[in-house]
N, C-alpha and C positions, 0 to 999 in steps of 0.2 A: 654246304649241301650235305645232308646226312644220308648215307647209304645203309647204315646198320645201327641198331640200338640194342641195349641190354635190358631185359625185363625178366619177370618171374615165369618159369614154366609150370610151377606148381606152388600152391600156398605154403606158408610156414607159420607155425604157432610156437609160442613160448610163454612161460610163466616164471615170475620171480617174486620174491618177498623181501621187503625192506622195512624193518622196524614195525612189523605187524601189518603193513599194507601189502595187498596182493596186486600185482601188475600182470594183466593178461594181454598179450600182444598177438596180433595176427597180421600177416603180410600177404597181399594177393595182387594179381595183375588186374588192371582196369584200363579201358580204352578211352573213356570220356569222363569229364567231371561229373556228369549226371550219373554214370555207373558208380563212381566213387561215393557220391552222396547217398545213393540208394543203399549201398552196402553199409555205410556209416549208420544210416537210419535203422537198418535191420539189426545191427549190433546194439544200438541204443534200446530197441524194443525187446531184444532177447535178454539183455543184461540191464534191465531198467532199474535194478536196485543198486547199481554201481554208483560211485561218487563222481567219477569223471570218465569221459570218453575222448581222449586226446588223439588227434589225427594229423597226418601229413600225406600229401600225394604229389607226384610229378607225372605229367602226362604229355604226350605227343612225342614223335620220334626225335624232335629237336630238344625236347624237355623244357620248352618255354612256358608251359602251363603248370602252375604249382599253387598249392595252398596249404596252410597249416592252421591248427586251432588248438589253443591251450585249454579250452572248455572249463574255464573257471579257475584253473591253476594260476599262480603268479605269472605275469606276462613273460614270455620267452623261456619258461622252464619246462615246457612239454612239447609243443608243436615243433619249434625249431630244432631241438635235439633229435626228434624223430626224423625230420626232413634231412638233417645232416647225415644220418645213417644211410638213407636212400642215396643221397648224393655221393657219399663216400664210396659207394659200390658202383657208381656210374650207371644207375638204373633210371628208367623212365617207365611210363605206363604202370606205375607201382603205387599202391596204397598201403599204409600201415596204420592200424588202429590199436591204441594201447588203452585198455580199460583199467581203471584203478578202483579197488575197494579199500576205502580208508581204514587204517588200523588203529587210529587213536593217537598216533605220535606224528608230530610235524617233522618233516624231513629237511626243511630249509631249502632255499633256492638251489644251492649246490647239490644237495641230496636228490632233489627232484630232477634236475638236469641229468644226473648220472642214472637215476632209476629209469626214466623214460627212454634215455638213449640206450641203456643196456638192454631194456626189454625189446626195443625196436631192433637192435642189432641181433639179438638172439633169434627173433622171429625171421629176420631176413637170412640169417645163417642157416636156419632150418629149412628154408625154401630152396628150390632149385632154380638156377639162372640159365637163361638161354639168350643167344644172340639172334635177332630177327633182321632179315634183309628188307629194307624199304623198297617197294616196287611201284613205279609209275606205269599205269596201263597205257599201252599204245596199240591202236588198231591198224592193221595192214590189210588192205584189200587188193587182190591181184588176180591175174588170169592163171588158169591151171598150168599153162606152159611155163610159167615163171616159178613153179613150186620148188624146183631144185635150187635155183639161185636164192630164193627166199630162205630155204632151209640152211644154206651155207652161211648166210648172214647171221641167222640165229645162233649158229655154233660159234661165232666169233665173240658173242657177248654172254654175260650172265643173265639168262632170261628164264621166265616161267610162263608156260602157256596157260592162259586164264580161260580162253574160250575159243571154239572153232565153229565156223559155219561154212557149209559147202553148198552153193547153188550154181548159177551160171558162172559165178566167180568164187574165189576163196577169200574168206575173211578170218584172220587170226587176231585175237587180242592177246598181247604178251605183256608180262610185267618186266620192266626194265629198271635197273638201278638209276636213281635220279641223275647221278653224275655221268651216266652213259647214254642218256636219252638223245642228246644232240648228235652224238657220233653214230648212234644206231639209226636215226632217221636219215642222216646223210649217207651212210653206207648202204642202207636198204634202197634209198632213192637211186643211187648210182648203180647198184647191182642189178636193179630191174629197169634200168634205162629210163627212169622217170615214169614208168607205166603204173606204178603202185599208187594207191590213194592211202595216205598215212594221216591218222588222227591221234592227237595227244589227248589223254584223259577223255576217252570217248564216253 
């Protein structure tokens, strides 16, 4: 169960040259595979004269969604080294695109692995990294007289108030770390004597 993950707070860019070839790398945060592909397509359109646009991304707090693309380079010489740099920094929700302008000299498989890996590393090092807390929304509905008891429960956990609604009853939607959801529900239920209505992922 993942409570936190590391991703990029701001993009990073880098350029390096190897035997006449230019490698332009950019790293950025993405939340979905669709967002990653949209950015890749934008780079292809902007730098359409480039020889290759090699990419890798890892997505989801657990990091279990990933993809890489050698884009015409020899198999395994571009996408995997880029992904390795993402993984080496324990990052997710992260995309790196390395664009190559061919300079007329073949680098060989080892040279390509180093060039793409070094370009990706430089872009990631130029970016800023942040740790994000994963939060599961939980809705708690209770009577006004139970407000003090409910507030005391909130102070016992790492929570973030996501939404409030006040009518004849009070309804809070709070973000809870996944590992704390069960304990939060149990504690809130006991503190309010079973009078609260609690919904997970409302």
